[in-house]
C-alpha beads as a LAMMPS data file, in Angstrom:
LAMMPS data file: protein, C-alpha beads

421 atoms
420 bonds

1 atom types
1 bond types

-500.0 500.0 xlo xhi
-500.0 500.0 ylo yhi
-500.0 500.0 zlo zhi

Masses

1 110.0

Atoms # bond

1 1 1 23.084 253.844 -299.522
2 1 1 25.821 255.597 -297.495
3 1 1 28.708 257.116 -299.419
4 1 1 30.557 258.259 -296.296
5 1 1 31.119 256.413 -293.036
6 1 1 31.802 259.183 -290.568
7 1 1 31.694 258.298 -286.873
8 1 1 31.935 261.834 -285.479
9 1 1 29.707 262.352 -282.458
10 1 1 27.327 265.316 -282.490
11 1 1 25.612 267.080 -279.626
12 1 1 22.457 265.433 -278.351
13 1 1 19.265 266.424 -280.211
14 1 1 16.817 268.797 -278.598
15 1 1 13.038 268.751 -278.567
16 1 1 11.073 270.791 -281.061
17 1 1 7.587 272.268 -281.033
18 1 1 5.143 273.234 -283.732
19 1 1 4.950 276.907 -282.856
20 1 1 7.746 278.081 -280.591
21 1 1 11.444 278.505 -281.295
22 1 1 13.755 277.414 -278.472
23 1 1 16.032 279.831 -276.683
24 1 1 19.467 279.969 -278.370
25 1 1 21.884 277.571 -276.677
26 1 1 25.540 278.060 -275.735
27 1 1 28.258 277.453 -278.274
28 1 1 29.037 273.712 -278.484
29 1 1 32.614 272.486 -278.021
30 1 1 32.616 270.770 -281.425
31 1 1 31.274 272.026 -284.773
32 1 1 27.517 272.082 -285.125
33 1 1 26.512 269.083 -287.227
34 1 1 23.970 270.028 -289.884
35 1 1 22.300 267.546 -292.227
36 1 1 20.943 268.986 -295.487
37 1 1 18.366 266.791 -297.205
38 1 1 17.078 267.262 -300.756
39 1 1 16.030 265.131 -303.695
40 1 1 14.864 267.116 -306.735
41 1 1 16.610 269.491 -309.113
42 1 1 14.895 272.659 -307.791
43 1 1 15.797 271.728 -304.221
44 1 1 19.395 270.992 -305.177
45 1 1 19.747 274.310 -307.007
46 1 1 18.522 276.292 -304.016
47 1 1 20.386 274.247 -301.403
48 1 1 23.706 274.289 -303.292
49 1 1 24.662 277.807 -302.092
50 1 1 23.922 276.732 -298.523
51 1 1 26.007 273.561 -298.874
52 1 1 28.903 275.700 -300.051
53 1 1 28.574 278.322 -297.311
54 1 1 28.242 275.812 -294.453
55 1 1 30.968 273.510 -295.780
56 1 1 33.404 276.444 -295.854
57 1 1 32.703 277.503 -292.266
58 1 1 34.643 275.575 -289.573
59 1 1 31.828 276.226 -287.099
60 1 1 29.745 273.613 -288.939
61 1 1 30.074 269.932 -289.683
62 1 1 28.012 269.850 -292.876
63 1 1 26.521 266.574 -294.145
64 1 1 24.405 266.058 -297.266
65 1 1 21.793 263.358 -297.871
66 1 1 19.951 263.116 -301.179
67 1 1 16.870 261.044 -301.809
68 1 1 17.098 261.143 -305.621
69 1 1 13.367 261.709 -305.867
70 1 1 14.410 262.999 -309.324
71 1 1 17.511 261.007 -310.254
72 1 1 18.793 262.318 -313.560
73 1 1 17.932 265.982 -313.018
74 1 1 19.314 265.916 -309.471
75 1 1 22.634 264.487 -310.668
76 1 1 23.029 267.343 -313.170
77 1 1 22.988 269.877 -310.351
78 1 1 25.249 267.832 -308.083
79 1 1 27.869 267.748 -310.843
80 1 1 27.517 271.449 -311.664
81 1 1 28.014 272.561 -308.055
82 1 1 30.530 269.785 -307.237
83 1 1 28.406 268.405 -304.396
84 1 1 29.289 264.885 -303.238
85 1 1 26.520 263.599 -300.970
86 1 1 27.425 261.624 -297.879
87 1 1 24.247 259.585 -298.388
88 1 1 22.193 258.747 -301.463
89 1 1 18.874 256.914 -300.953
90 1 1 18.370 256.502 -304.725
91 1 1 14.612 256.017 -304.327
92 1 1 13.430 256.870 -307.829
93 1 1 11.489 254.084 -309.536
94 1 1 9.135 254.130 -312.548
95 1 1 5.497 254.949 -311.786
96 1 1 6.006 255.194 -308.031
97 1 1 3.220 256.721 -305.976
98 1 1 3.384 259.506 -303.431
99 1 1 2.907 256.841 -300.761
100 1 1 5.926 254.913 -302.080
101 1 1 8.080 258.044 -302.112
102 1 1 7.065 259.107 -298.614
103 1 1 7.643 255.708 -296.995
104 1 1 11.040 255.179 -298.640
105 1 1 12.276 258.609 -297.603
106 1 1 10.895 258.355 -294.072
107 1 1 12.619 255.040 -293.476
108 1 1 15.855 255.987 -295.226
109 1 1 16.309 259.352 -293.523
110 1 1 15.409 257.834 -290.162
111 1 1 18.366 255.480 -290.456
112 1 1 20.698 258.337 -291.369
113 1 1 19.492 260.402 -288.416
114 1 1 20.100 257.489 -286.066
115 1 1 23.699 257.252 -287.269
116 1 1 24.587 260.928 -287.642
117 1 1 22.555 262.544 -284.812
118 1 1 22.679 266.036 -286.351
119 1 1 21.872 269.088 -284.276
120 1 1 19.592 270.383 -287.015
121 1 1 18.194 269.089 -290.326
122 1 1 17.723 271.552 -293.188
123 1 1 15.066 270.859 -295.824
124 1 1 13.864 272.950 -298.710
125 1 1 10.498 273.992 -300.043
126 1 1 7.487 271.815 -300.640
127 1 1 8.552 268.426 -301.996
128 1 1 7.729 264.987 -300.671
129 1 1 11.417 264.781 -299.740
130 1 1 11.085 267.880 -297.541
131 1 1 7.916 266.580 -295.872
132 1 1 9.134 263.032 -295.205
133 1 1 12.574 264.140 -293.986
134 1 1 10.946 266.625 -291.627
135 1 1 8.643 263.942 -290.278
136 1 1 11.616 261.623 -289.694
137 1 1 13.439 264.362 -287.765
138 1 1 10.317 265.234 -285.780
139 1 1 9.926 261.605 -284.707
140 1 1 13.485 261.767 -283.327
141 1 1 12.972 265.218 -281.756
142 1 1 15.673 266.789 -283.922
143 1 1 15.376 270.444 -284.905
144 1 1 14.364 271.220 -288.487
145 1 1 15.180 274.391 -290.397
146 1 1 12.855 275.038 -293.342
147 1 1 14.525 276.864 -296.222
148 1 1 11.930 278.724 -298.320
149 1 1 9.324 278.667 -295.563
150 1 1 5.950 280.390 -295.578
151 1 1 4.886 280.150 -299.231
152 1 1 1.115 279.692 -299.500
153 1 1 -1.746 279.653 -301.993
154 1 1 -4.351 279.017 -299.282
155 1 1 -5.786 275.997 -301.142
156 1 1 -5.180 272.449 -299.923
157 1 1 -4.949 270.865 -303.361
158 1 1 -3.483 273.699 -305.423
159 1 1 -0.676 272.988 -306.030
160 1 1 -0.909 269.301 -305.124
161 1 1 0.731 267.939 -303.026
162 1 1 3.052 270.899 -302.531
163 1 1 0.685 273.172 -300.623
164 1 1 0.140 270.680 -297.820
165 1 1 3.769 269.518 -297.858
166 1 1 5.013 273.010 -297.036
167 1 1 2.322 273.652 -294.439
168 1 1 3.144 270.414 -292.649
169 1 1 6.877 271.110 -292.771
170 1 1 6.313 274.544 -291.238
171 1 1 4.099 273.046 -288.537
172 1 1 6.914 270.710 -287.450
173 1 1 9.955 272.923 -288.084
174 1 1 11.851 274.853 -285.417
175 1 1 13.433 277.472 -287.659
176 1 1 11.733 279.118 -290.621
177 1 1 13.850 280.787 -293.328
178 1 1 11.287 282.868 -295.196
179 1 1 12.378 284.408 -298.508
180 1 1 10.158 287.500 -298.204
181 1 1 8.206 289.553 -295.688
182 1 1 4.990 288.186 -297.226
183 1 1 6.105 284.655 -296.349
184 1 1 6.829 285.817 -292.814
185 1 1 3.302 287.198 -292.479
186 1 1 1.887 283.871 -293.665
187 1 1 3.784 282.070 -290.916
188 1 1 2.710 284.526 -288.227
189 1 1 -0.915 284.048 -289.310
190 1 1 -0.466 280.341 -288.553
191 1 1 0.804 281.089 -285.024
192 1 1 4.454 280.416 -285.790
193 1 1 6.479 282.392 -283.257
194 1 1 8.314 285.397 -284.658
195 1 1 11.484 284.395 -282.790
196 1 1 11.859 281.380 -285.063
197 1 1 11.335 283.243 -288.360
198 1 1 14.152 284.822 -290.379
199 1 1 13.533 286.743 -293.625
200 1 1 16.510 285.765 -295.744
201 1 1 15.750 286.309 -299.425
202 1 1 15.887 283.330 -301.750
203 1 1 19.042 281.291 -302.325
204 1 1 18.088 280.980 -306.012
205 1 1 19.819 284.348 -306.580
206 1 1 23.197 282.954 -305.485
207 1 1 22.707 279.893 -307.677
208 1 1 21.873 282.053 -310.699
209 1 1 24.897 284.267 -310.249
210 1 1 27.180 281.258 -310.331
211 1 1 25.572 279.730 -313.434
212 1 1 24.664 282.573 -315.819
213 1 1 27.369 283.354 -318.378
214 1 1 26.987 285.593 -321.464
215 1 1 29.554 283.370 -323.230
216 1 1 27.865 280.123 -322.238
217 1 1 28.151 277.349 -324.827
218 1 1 25.197 274.981 -324.669
219 1 1 25.872 271.269 -324.367
220 1 1 23.204 270.554 -326.986
221 1 1 24.092 271.737 -330.501
222 1 1 20.370 272.265 -331.155
223 1 1 20.230 274.866 -328.375
224 1 1 23.237 276.733 -329.764
225 1 1 21.421 276.957 -333.098
226 1 1 18.124 277.977 -331.472
227 1 1 19.588 280.885 -329.490
228 1 1 21.209 282.236 -332.657
229 1 1 17.940 282.142 -334.603
230 1 1 16.304 285.490 -335.464
231 1 1 13.253 286.788 -333.637
232 1 1 12.050 287.074 -330.060
233 1 1 12.258 283.844 -328.094
234 1 1 9.439 282.753 -325.772
235 1 1 10.489 280.101 -323.266
236 1 1 7.746 277.734 -322.090
237 1 1 7.467 275.041 -319.417
238 1 1 4.366 273.247 -318.092
239 1 1 4.065 270.330 -315.708
240 1 1 1.620 270.993 -312.843
241 1 1 -0.497 268.043 -311.760
242 1 1 -3.527 270.229 -311.164
243 1 1 -3.375 271.628 -314.705
244 1 1 -3.204 268.105 -316.121
245 1 1 -5.995 266.781 -313.909
246 1 1 -8.309 269.697 -314.702
247 1 1 -7.801 269.306 -318.456
248 1 1 -6.175 272.752 -318.815
249 1 1 -3.127 271.761 -320.861
250 1 1 -4.762 271.691 -324.336
251 1 1 -5.999 275.259 -323.884
252 1 1 -2.540 276.426 -322.863
253 1 1 -0.996 274.836 -325.930
254 1 1 -3.642 276.305 -328.239
255 1 1 -2.626 279.690 -326.828
256 1 1 0.962 279.072 -327.949
257 1 1 -0.262 278.206 -331.422
258 1 1 -2.252 281.448 -331.580
259 1 1 0.668 283.588 -330.350
260 1 1 2.876 282.213 -333.112
261 1 1 0.189 283.076 -335.662
262 1 1 -0.207 286.641 -334.373
263 1 1 3.505 287.437 -334.080
264 1 1 5.595 286.125 -337.006
265 1 1 8.776 287.499 -335.415
266 1 1 8.466 285.173 -332.429
267 1 1 9.623 281.631 -331.832
268 1 1 8.747 279.324 -328.975
269 1 1 11.207 277.071 -327.172
270 1 1 9.236 274.551 -325.137
271 1 1 11.155 272.384 -322.662
272 1 1 8.754 269.437 -322.534
273 1 1 8.444 267.761 -319.141
274 1 1 9.198 264.050 -319.036
275 1 1 5.750 263.202 -317.652
276 1 1 4.096 260.993 -320.340
277 1 1 0.743 262.705 -319.711
278 1 1 2.259 266.080 -320.622
279 1 1 4.060 264.695 -323.641
280 1 1 0.990 263.086 -325.156
281 1 1 -0.956 266.371 -325.033
282 1 1 1.992 268.345 -326.435
283 1 1 2.266 265.921 -329.335
284 1 1 -1.449 266.139 -330.079
285 1 1 -1.615 269.949 -329.937
286 1 1 1.757 271.243 -331.125
287 1 1 3.469 268.750 -333.411
288 1 1 4.769 270.156 -336.697
289 1 1 4.400 273.874 -335.961
290 1 1 6.917 276.207 -337.565
291 1 1 8.996 278.347 -335.193
292 1 1 8.190 276.022 -332.298
293 1 1 11.065 273.993 -330.873
294 1 1 10.139 271.073 -328.618
295 1 1 13.223 270.197 -326.588
296 1 1 14.156 267.815 -323.803
297 1 1 14.526 269.499 -320.407
298 1 1 18.092 270.883 -320.482
299 1 1 20.477 270.578 -317.581
300 1 1 20.450 273.444 -315.100
301 1 1 23.313 275.447 -316.590
302 1 1 21.856 275.244 -320.098
303 1 1 18.352 276.052 -318.905
304 1 1 19.362 279.092 -316.844
305 1 1 21.322 280.484 -319.765
306 1 1 18.354 279.775 -322.043
307 1 1 16.199 281.805 -319.643
308 1 1 18.729 284.637 -319.762
309 1 1 18.354 284.787 -323.552
310 1 1 14.548 284.608 -323.613
311 1 1 12.354 287.630 -324.312
312 1 1 9.385 286.322 -322.329
313 1 1 8.738 283.301 -320.069
314 1 1 5.430 281.412 -319.862
315 1 1 5.330 278.776 -317.139
316 1 1 3.375 276.990 -314.435
317 1 1 6.610 276.343 -312.528
318 1 1 7.325 277.806 -309.117
319 1 1 11.082 278.250 -309.504
320 1 1 10.852 280.142 -312.789
321 1 1 8.704 282.737 -311.023
322 1 1 11.845 283.635 -309.051
323 1 1 14.474 283.031 -311.718
324 1 1 12.788 285.087 -314.448
325 1 1 12.623 288.313 -312.408
326 1 1 16.243 287.878 -311.314
327 1 1 17.150 287.788 -315.006
328 1 1 14.976 290.767 -315.934
329 1 1 12.475 288.616 -317.843
330 1 1 8.696 289.140 -317.563
331 1 1 6.963 285.946 -316.463
332 1 1 3.400 284.952 -317.336
333 1 1 2.229 282.441 -314.715
334 1 1 0.019 279.766 -316.297
335 1 1 -1.853 278.884 -313.110
336 1 1 -5.005 279.836 -311.262
337 1 1 -3.071 280.527 -308.045
338 1 1 0.476 281.383 -307.028
339 1 1 2.343 281.065 -303.738
340 1 1 4.518 283.979 -304.838
341 1 1 2.112 286.964 -304.706
342 1 1 4.917 289.397 -303.898
343 1 1 6.146 288.913 -307.467
344 1 1 2.721 289.859 -308.794
345 1 1 2.578 292.873 -306.471
346 1 1 6.064 293.968 -307.556
347 1 1 5.041 293.729 -311.200
348 1 1 7.604 291.086 -312.235
349 1 1 4.973 288.342 -312.561
350 1 1 1.529 288.300 -314.092
351 1 1 -0.916 285.605 -312.998
352 1 1 -2.814 284.983 -316.235
353 1 1 -4.623 281.728 -315.471
354 1 1 -5.054 278.920 -317.967
355 1 1 -7.817 280.070 -320.339
356 1 1 -6.583 280.302 -323.923
357 1 1 -7.856 283.820 -324.532
358 1 1 -6.312 285.175 -321.321
359 1 1 -2.879 283.739 -322.090
360 1 1 -2.966 285.088 -325.643
361 1 1 -4.085 288.549 -324.500
362 1 1 -1.367 288.839 -321.857
363 1 1 1.377 287.699 -324.213
364 1 1 0.088 289.940 -327.006
365 1 1 0.222 293.007 -324.770
366 1 1 3.856 292.406 -323.826
367 1 1 4.852 291.574 -327.397
368 1 1 3.217 294.664 -328.900
369 1 1 3.543 297.290 -326.129
370 1 1 7.173 298.121 -325.357
371 1 1 6.275 300.266 -322.352
372 1 1 4.239 297.448 -320.776
373 1 1 7.105 295.041 -321.378
374 1 1 9.677 297.378 -319.842
375 1 1 7.547 297.942 -316.753
376 1 1 7.796 294.228 -315.986
377 1 1 11.380 293.717 -317.142
378 1 1 12.718 296.647 -315.083
379 1 1 10.607 296.224 -311.953
380 1 1 12.350 295.611 -308.635
381 1 1 13.001 291.926 -308.008
382 1 1 11.530 291.048 -304.585
383 1 1 13.259 287.689 -304.137
384 1 1 16.711 288.440 -302.865
385 1 1 20.084 290.146 -302.996
386 1 1 22.432 287.175 -303.171
387 1 1 23.007 286.909 -299.412
388 1 1 20.319 284.401 -298.406
389 1 1 22.717 281.554 -297.655
390 1 1 24.853 283.859 -295.502
391 1 1 21.768 284.959 -293.554
392 1 1 20.734 281.325 -292.978
393 1 1 24.241 280.479 -291.778
394 1 1 24.159 283.433 -289.396
395 1 1 20.706 282.425 -288.152
396 1 1 22.093 278.988 -287.289
397 1 1 24.975 280.624 -285.416
398 1 1 22.422 282.705 -283.527
399 1 1 20.430 279.573 -282.713
400 1 1 23.276 277.309 -281.617
401 1 1 26.360 279.460 -280.960
402 1 1 25.077 282.648 -279.307
403 1 1 25.746 284.640 -282.455
404 1 1 23.950 287.839 -283.310
405 1 1 20.555 287.577 -284.929
406 1 1 20.923 288.503 -288.631
407 1 1 18.961 291.461 -289.965
408 1 1 16.001 290.547 -292.148
409 1 1 16.257 290.935 -295.907
410 1 1 14.268 293.909 -297.185
411 1 1 13.887 295.616 -300.553
412 1 1 12.513 298.821 -299.024
413 1 1 14.369 301.817 -300.404
414 1 1 16.692 299.890 -302.706
415 1 1 16.556 298.492 -306.204
416 1 1 18.134 295.062 -306.442
417 1 1 20.712 294.388 -309.096
418 1 1 19.531 292.027 -311.780
419 1 1 21.794 289.070 -312.563
420 1 1 24.041 290.015 -315.491
421 1 1 23.340 288.220 -318.739

Bonds

1 1 1 2
2 1 2 3
3 1 3 4
4 1 4 5
5 1 5 6
6 1 6 7
7 1 7 8
8 1 8 9
9 1 9 10
10 1 10 11
11 1 11 12
12 1 12 13
13 1 13 14
14 1 14 15
15 1 15 16
16 1 16 17
17 1 17 18
18 1 18 19
19 1 19 20
20 1 20 21
21 1 21 22
22 1 22 23
23 1 23 24
24 1 24 25
25 1 25 26
26 1 26 27
27 1 27 28
28 1 28 29
29 1 29 30
30 1 30 31
31 1 31 32
32 1 32 33
33 1 33 34
34 1 34 35
35 1 35 36
36 1 36 37
37 1 37 38
38 1 38 39
39 1 39 40
40 1 40 41
41 1 41 42
42 1 42 43
43 1 43 44
44 1 44 45
45 1 45 46
46 1 46 47
47 1 47 48
48 1 48 49
49 1 49 50
50 1 50 51
51 1 51 52
52 1 52 53
53 1 53 54
54 1 54 55
55 1 55 56
56 1 56 57
57 1 57 58
58 1 58 59
59 1 59 60
60 1 60 61
61 1 61 62
62 1 62 63
63 1 63 64
64 1 64 65
65 1 65 66
66 1 66 67
67 1 67 68
68 1 68 69
69 1 69 70
70 1 70 71
71 1 71 72
72 1 72 73
73 1 73 74
74 1 74 75
75 1 75 76
76 1 76 77
77 1 77 78
78 1 78 79
79 1 79 80
80 1 80 81
81 1 81 82
82 1 82 83
83 1 83 84
84 1 84 85
85 1 85 86
86 1 86 87
87 1 87 88
88 1 88 89
89 1 89 90
90 1 90 91
91 1 91 92
92 1 92 93
93 1 93 94
94 1 94 95
95 1 95 96
96 1 96 97
97 1 97 98
98 1 98 99
99 1 99 100
100 1 100 101
101 1 101 102
102 1 102 103
103 1 103 104
104 1 104 105
105 1 105 106
106 1 106 107
107 1 107 108
108 1 108 109
109 1 109 110
110 1 110 111
111 1 111 112
112 1 112 113
113 1 113 114
114 1 114 115
115 1 115 116
116 1 116 117
117 1 117 118
118 1 118 119
119 1 119 120
120 1 120 121
121 1 121 122
122 1 122 123
123 1 123 124
124 1 124 125
125 1 125 126
126 1 126 127
127 1 127 128
128 1 128 129
129 1 129 130
130 1 130 131
131 1 131 132
132 1 132 133
133 1 133 134
134 1 134 135
135 1 135 136
136 1 136 137
137 1 137 138
138 1 138 139
139 1 139 140
140 1 140 141
141 1 141 142
142 1 142 143
143 1 143 144
144 1 144 145
145 1 145 146
146 1 146 147
147 1 147 148
148 1 148 149
149 1 149 150
150 1 150 151
151 1 151 152
152 1 152 153
153 1 153 154
154 1 154 155
155 1 155 156
156 1 156 157
157 1 157 158
158 1 158 159
159 1 159 160
160 1 160 161
161 1 161 162
162 1 162 163
163 1 163 164
164 1 164 165
165 1 165 166
166 1 166 167
167 1 167 168
168 1 168 169
169 1 169 170
170 1 170 171
171 1 171 172
172 1 172 173
173 1 173 174
174 1 174 175
175 1 175 176
176 1 176 177
177 1 177 178
178 1 178 179
179 1 179 180
180 1 180 181
181 1 181 182
182 1 182 183
183 1 183 184
184 1 184 185
185 1 185 186
186 1 186 187
187 1 187 188
188 1 188 189
189 1 189 190
190 1 190 191
191 1 191 192
192 1 192 193
193 1 193 194
194 1 194 195
195 1 195 196
196 1 196 197
197 1 197 198
198 1 198 199
199 1 199 200
200 1 200 201
201 1 201 202
202 1 202 203
203 1 203 204
204 1 204 205
205 1 205 206
206 1 206 207
207 1 207 208
208 1 208 209
209 1 209 210
210 1 210 211
211 1 211 212
212 1 212 213
213 1 213 214
214 1 214 215
215 1 215 216
216 1 216 217
217 1 217 218
218 1 218 219
219 1 219 220
220 1 220 221
221 1 221 222
222 1 222 223
223 1 223 224
224 1 224 225
225 1 225 226
226 1 226 227
227 1 227 228
228 1 228 229
229 1 229 230
230 1 230 231
231 1 231 232
232 1 232 233
233 1 233 234
234 1 234 235
235 1 235 236
236 1 236 237
237 1 237 238
238 1 238 239
239 1 239 240
240 1 240 241
241 1 241 242
242 1 242 243
243 1 243 244
244 1 244 245
245 1 245 246
246 1 246 247
247 1 247 248
248 1 248 249
249 1 249 250
250 1 250 251
251 1 251 252
252 1 252 253
253 1 253 254
254 1 254 255
255 1 255 256
256 1 256 257
257 1 257 258
258 1 258 259
259 1 259 260
260 1 260 261
261 1 261 262
262 1 262 263
263 1 263 264
264 1 264 265
265 1 265 266
266 1 266 267
267 1 267 268
268 1 268 269
269 1 269 270
270 1 270 271
271 1 271 272
272 1 272 273
273 1 273 274
274 1 274 275
275 1 275 276
276 1 276 277
277 1 277 278
278 1 278 279
279 1 279 280
280 1 280 281
281 1 281 282
282 1 282 283
283 1 283 284
284 1 284 285
285 1 285 286
286 1 286 287
287 1 287 288
288 1 288 289
289 1 289 290
290 1 290 291
291 1 291 292
292 1 292 293
293 1 293 294
294 1 294 295
295 1 295 296
296 1 296 297
297 1 297 298
298 1 298 299
299 1 299 300
300 1 300 301
301 1 301 302
302 1 302 303
303 1 303 304
304 1 304 305
305 1 305 306
306 1 306 307
307 1 307 308
308 1 308 309
309 1 309 310
310 1 310 311
311 1 311 312
312 1 312 313
313 1 313 314
314 1 314 315
315 1 315 316
316 1 316 317
317 1 317 318
318 1 318 319
319 1 319 320
320 1 320 321
321 1 321 322
322 1 322 323
323 1 323 324
324 1 324 325
325 1 325 326
326 1 326 327
327 1 327 328
328 1 328 329
329 1 329 330
330 1 330 331
331 1 331 332
332 1 332 333
333 1 333 334
334 1 334 335
335 1 335 336
336 1 336 337
337 1 337 338
338 1 338 339
339 1 339 340
340 1 340 341
341 1 341 342
342 1 342 343
343 1 343 344
344 1 344 345
345 1 345 346
346 1 346 347
347 1 347 348
348 1 348 349
349 1 349 350
350 1 350 351
351 1 351 352
352 1 352 353
353 1 353 354
354 1 354 355
355 1 355 356
356 1 356 357
357 1 357 358
358 1 358 359
359 1 359 360
360 1 360 361
361 1 361 362
362 1 362 363
363 1 363 364
364 1 364 365
365 1 365 366
366 1 366 367
367 1 367 368
368 1 368 369
369 1 369 370
370 1 370 371
371 1 371 372
372 1 372 373
373 1 373 374
374 1 374 375
375 1 375 376
376 1 376 377
377 1 377 378
378 1 378 379
379 1 379 380
380 1 380 381
381 1 381 382
382 1 382 383
383 1 383 384
384 1 384 385
385 1 385 386
386 1 386 387
387 1 387 388
388 1 388 389
389 1 389 390
390 1 390 391
391 1 391 392
392 1 392 393
393 1 393 394
394 1 394 395
395 1 395 396
396 1 396 397
397 1 397 398
398 1 398 399
399 1 399 400
400 1 400 401
401 1 401 402
402 1 402 403
403 1 403 404
404 1 404 405
405 1 405 406
406 1 406 407
407 1 407 408
408 1 408 409
409 1 409 410
410 1 410 411
411 1 411 412
412 1 412 413
413 1 413 414
414 1 414 415
415 1 415 416
416 1 416 417
417 1 417 418
418 1 418 419
419 1 419 420
420 1 420 421
């Protein structure tokens, strides 16, 4: 439902195409109205720096609409970054299907677009929120800017439904904000015009820098006790639908059990996803193990600071593949594919798959070979330099205000500074 009843008139929307970026238009007389749409915690984290940058620039009239595809976890981030949405669709319901989510968002965002008439809609990543909001804007011939464009595994159903969500968003979007040069190449291979692609880095770096604090006090007393415990901490998350559907989770959890047996100086902190299917397998495989802490998913500030204190991260998450390297933490990716191959190429990620023996072997190498560990921990982070939101802002000024085209982010010839922790 709307939380703000603005009646400001924006410039008329322009047509969009699937492949070509329009010629930049003259500077409008009034601020450029931009609608940012997001609905999950990862989206909110990565859009928060952009909300802040655009809201502080008088050239833009920045509006925020949230779908609350993830209610509780989204609200944590909104509070942390002091974001007050103009609109909140509040769609989350128990056991809702992808069809339910898509229809609710499509209808809700369509009504907001009719009222606000933004010049451009910004969406993030590969969620159902991003896909449905893009479709709503496309139906109204309103430009879409895709933040974190061009990530690909090349497999329709892996990850599901994210791989097709991001492909479809890119097919409809006008502007593509690609975090890395690899993402740019993926877009060019799909006949997206180079004039509409900007290599920006990833806004996750800005979010991390604002949240990581060496003196952080965790909201949960259990976490304060855990981080003070002796031994090397391994941080674990798992939630991917394809890993659940393929029956891979038990093998992953048996690997954790084996690692604890092999390395008595280690302890595992496992943030257990709220999905009941994940929780039932975790309970069956890991209940009662010493040195294994099963915790509720912490809020963003607690979780980021938990990452900063970890020795090693094991995850099937996408976001942690960017956050870990920014914190100087080696990441073992518990998946068969990754849409972030530049991290693997840079040596900050290792794609280990889901077989028990492979996970154990990879973890054992990093836990017993200091040189191997340091090669990953000290490798150059390919995901950004903390200026992604500024580059996206400048790209929008180029598109709608005759500003200069921003230079692409590149790590060639420079080592990026890791977030202090």
